[in-house]
N, C-alpha and C positions, 0 to 999 in steps of 0.2 A: 234501959236502953238508951242510947246515946244518938240524938239527932245531930248531924253536922252539915255544914255548907259551905260554900266557895263560889266564886264569880264562874259565870258559865265560859267555856273554853278557856279556862284559866290553868296554870300548872302551880297556882298557889297552893299552900297547905289548907288541910281541912280547919274550921273553925267550929266549935261549940255554937249551937243555934241558940240565940239568946231571946228569940220570939219576933214574931210578924212586927210587931211595931217599933222594935228597936233596929231594925234592917235599915239601911242608906237608902236603898231603892226597893221595888215591890218584889214579892217572891218570884216572879217570872224572870229576873235578872240572874237568878242564881240556881246552882244544882245541888241537889240533896242527897243525902245517904243515911242508912240506918244502921247502928252497930249495936252488937249486945253490950250489956252493962260493963263487961272487963274489956271492951274494945278489941277483942280477939277473933270475932266471928262477924262477917259482914251479913247483916239481915236482908237489907234491900240494897243492892248495887246504885250505882248513880242514876237519878231519874228527877223528874219534876217533882214539884212540892205535892201537889195532888195525889201522885201515884205512891210517894213515900209515906203521905200521912194516912192513906187508906189501909195500906199495910201495917201501920204503926196501930191503927184503931182495931185492926182485926186481931193482932196480936195481944193486945190489952183485953179485949172480949173475951178470948178463950183462955188467958191466963186467969181470970177472976171468975171462972165458971164453976 
């Protein structure tokens, strides 16, 4: 899975998420989305960090059962 981010209300291109500590501002300043590993399927459409990460954890949990 690929986690991407961009500034809120921006038309900039999506960037690969480097990690919380490497962002310029807090996660509340960005919007996120989750894609499949081949980047062809959107698993979670645009949302805030907590919503996207909650779904990410759910997918990871069931993938390893």
